[in-house]
C-alpha positions as a Markdown table, in Angstrom:
| # | Residue | x | y | z |
|---|---|---|---|---|
| 1 | Met | -5.9 | -7.1 | -13.9 |
| 2 | Leu | -2.5 | -5.2 | -15.0 |
| 3 | Val | -3.1 | -2.1 | -13.2 |
| 4 | Ile | -3.8 | -3.8 | -10.2 |
| 5 | Ile | -0.6 | -5.9 | -10.1 |
| 6 | Ile | 1.8 | -2.8 | -11.3 |
| 7 | Cys | -0.1 | -1.0 | -8.4 |
| 8 | Phe | 0.6 | -3.9 | -6.0 |
| 9 | Ile | 4.1 | -4.2 | -6.6 |
| 10 | Ala | 5.0 | -0.4 | -6.7 |
| 11 | Ile | 3.5 | -0.4 | -3.0 |
| 12 | Ile | 5.5 | -3.3 | -1.9 |
| 13 | Ile | 8.6 | -1.8 | -2.8 |
| 14 | Thr | 7.7 | 1.5 | -1.6 |
| 15 | Phe | 7.1 | 0.2 | 1.8 |
| 16 | Phe | 10.0 | -2.0 | 1.8 |
| 17 | Gln | 12.5 | 1.1 | 0.6 |
| 18 | Ser | 10.9 | 3.5 | 3.0 |
| 19 | Ala | 11.7 | 1.5 | 5.7 |
| 20 | Lys | 15.1 | 0.8 | 5.0 |
| 21 | Gln | 15.6 | 4.5 | 4.9 |
| 22 | Asn | 14.3 | 5.0 | 8.1 |
| 23 | Lys | 16.3 | 1.8 | 9.5 |
| 24 | Glu | 13.4 | -0.2 | 10.1 |
| 25 | Asn | 12.6 | -3.9 | 9.2 |
| 26 | Gly | 11.7 | -3.9 | 5.7 |
| 27 | Phe | 9.9 | -7.0 | 5.6 |
| 28 | Lys | 7.5 | -6.0 | 8.4 |
| 29 | Trp | 6.4 | -2.7 | 6.3 |
| 30 | Ala | 6.0 | -4.6 | 3.1 |
| 31 | Leu | 3.7 | -6.9 | 4.9 |
| 32 | Ile | 1.9 | -3.9 | 6.3 |
| 33 | Gly | 1.8 | -2.6 | 2.7 |
| 34 | Phe | 0.2 | -5.7 | 1.3 |
| 35 | Ile | -2.2 | -6.1 | 3.8 |
| 36 | Gly | -3.3 | -2.4 | 3.7 |
| 37 | Phe | -3.5 | -2.4 | -0.1 |
| 38 | Thr | -5.4 | -5.8 | -0.3 |
| 39 | Leu | -8.0 | -4.8 | 2.5 |
| 40 | Ser | -8.3 | -1.4 | 1.0 |
| 41 | Phe | -8.9 | -3.1 | -2.8 |
| 42 | Ala | -11.4 | -5.3 | -1.5 |
| 43 | Ile | -13.4 | -2.6 | 0.5 |
| 44 | Ser | -13.1 | -0.3 | -2.5 |
| 45 | Ile | -14.1 | -2.8 | -5.1 |
| 46 | Met | -17.3 | -3.8 | -3.2 |
| 47 | Leu | -18.2 | -0.2 | -2.9 |
| 48 | Ile | -17.5 | 1.2 | -6.2 |
| 49 | Gly | -17.3 | -2.1 | -8.5 |
| 50 | Glu | -14.8 | -0.6 | -10.9 |
| 51 | Thr | -11.3 | -2.3 | -11.0 |
| 52 | Phe | -9.2 | 0.9 | -11.9 |
| 53 | Ala | -10.6 | 3.1 | -9.4 |
| 54 | Ala | -10.5 | 0.6 | -6.7 |
| 55 | Ala | -6.9 | 0.3 | -7.6 |
| 56 | Gly | -6.3 | 4.0 | -7.3 |
| 57 | Ile | -8.1 | 4.4 | -3.9 |
| 58 | Ala | -6.2 | 1.3 | -2.6 |
| 59 | Ser | -2.9 | 3.1 | -3.4 |
| 60 | Val | -3.8 | 6.5 | -2.0 |
| 61 | Phe | -4.7 | 4.6 | 1.3 |
| 62 | Cys | -1.6 | 2.8 | 1.4 |
| 63 | Phe | 0.4 | 6.1 | 0.8 |
| 64 | Phe | -1.5 | 7.5 | 3.8 |
| 65 | Val | -0.7 | 4.4 | 5.8 |
| 66 | Arg | 3.2 | 4.7 | 4.9 |
| 67 | Ser | 3.1 | 8.5 | 5.9 |
| 68 | Gln | 1.8 | 7.5 | 9.3 |
| 69 | Leu | 4.6 | 4.6 | 9.6 |
| 70 | Ile | 7.2 | 7.4 | 8.7 |
| 71 | Ala | 5.6 | 9.8 | 11.4 |
| 72 | Ser | 5.8 | 7.1 | 14.1 |
| 73 | Thr | 9.4 | 6.3 | 13.7 |
| 74 | Lys | 10.6 | 10.1 | 14.2 |
């Protein structure tokens, strides 16, 4: 449970800071990160069933989403 919360907070902060660095709306990006992490965690927990692996997969997925958001601003 603690791993999920730590990953979740790290994703929200990372998305918010990335948006501010790219002169975008930080709350919008943080919301995208929240939704992305929640959906990817839910899907991976259904498919895998292990919490630690699901949190890792959700984090990696969110960083791919972040890279797409950064690429779309340039």
